[in-house]
C-alpha positions, 0 to 999 in steps of 0.5 A: 500500500502506498501512502503518506506513511508507507513503510512506517510503524505506529505505536498507539495506546488506547487503540481498542476504540474511540480516538485510538481506533480512529488513529489506527485506521487513519494511519493504516489508510496511509500505509502504516503498520500498527502496534496497538495497546489498550487496557481492556479492563475496568478501572474502579474509579471510572464510572463508565465502561472502558474498552474490552478485548472484543473492541481491540479485536475489532480494531485488529480486524479493521486494520487488517481489512486495510491490508496492514499488519497489526500487533494488538496487546492488552496492557495498562499504560500505568504498568511500565513493564507490561507496556514495554513488553507489549511495545517490544513484541510489536516492534520486533515483529513489525520492524521497529517504530516510527510514530508514537501516539500516546492516546490512552486517557480517562475522564471520570468526572461525575457529580457524586464522587465517591473518593476525591483523592483516589480519583485524582490519583487515577487520572494523574496515573493514566493521563500523565504517568501513562503518557510518560511511560508510553514515550519512555518505552519507545524512545530508546529504540527510536533513537537507536534506529537512527531514522527519526520519527514523530511522537504525538501526545493527546492532551485536551482543551483542558491542557490549554484552559481550565475546563475540567470542573471542580471534582477531584477527577476534573482537577486531575484532568486539567492538571494532567492535560496541562502537564502533557504539554510540559512533557511534549516540550521537554521531549521535543528539546531532548529528541530534536537532535535525533530528528524525532519530533514531538507535538501535542493535540488538544481536542474539544469534545469528541463523539466517542464512548468516553463522551457519548452515553457517559451519563456520569459526565453528562450529569457533571456537565449539567451541574453548575457547581461542578463543570457548568457551562465550561465547555462550549465550542465557538464554531456551531458544532457540539462534538467533533468526530474522531476522524477530525482528530485523526487527520491532525495526528496523521499530519503530525506523523507525516513528512508534511509536518517534517519541521513542526515540533514542540507545537500545541495543536488545538482541534477544538472548534474554537473553544480555547479562544473564547 
């Protein structure tokens, strides 16, 4: 398959559904092979259903339907050893790694929070430490290969302005997504000499299972003492489609952005300039 990413290998976390699956398919459409990872298990503090092994199997089938190779593994981004094993198995089978998309994340905002401290800790562990772990397990191989590459970190509009809400989850979400920008900028400086570019994408609300059908988040959004009306887009669209974010990820992964690094890229229908 020819395409803008022909011959490249992408490592994507949170790939079983939602934005992660969309990223896997978009990159595969452009010729990339995929190392896909997802937890495929519940997290106690998260009030909505997370992806399942069946979801990851569906992502695998959809990538293979595009005539691309994929190695899909269940692993928790909070567990660096398990994540590293999943990455190394995929990289060994497919021939290395050229693109890293640190996409896995949780948004357990809810009006009635059972344990504020525990939820805050889980959000930081997944959304910040998980991103750090994702880059760390891949970067040495990327450097050793000597063929450059692109790393894309998924942040949020909450990584640009405070829109997470007053709950422990909301505060943790805003803090973690801001911190992802710090990771991005630091890695951009550290990896530039190796021709590895690092950027972050900042979506507004996206039509994925984390948002659509998540009654706990809907209640939090409607609660004026929690999130209230903190999230509303400037352009007349309520939710973006996952493909809208995937197109930005694909561009950042491609040679079309070969001199773009250290950039905060909002895909937010104007939310962050309101």
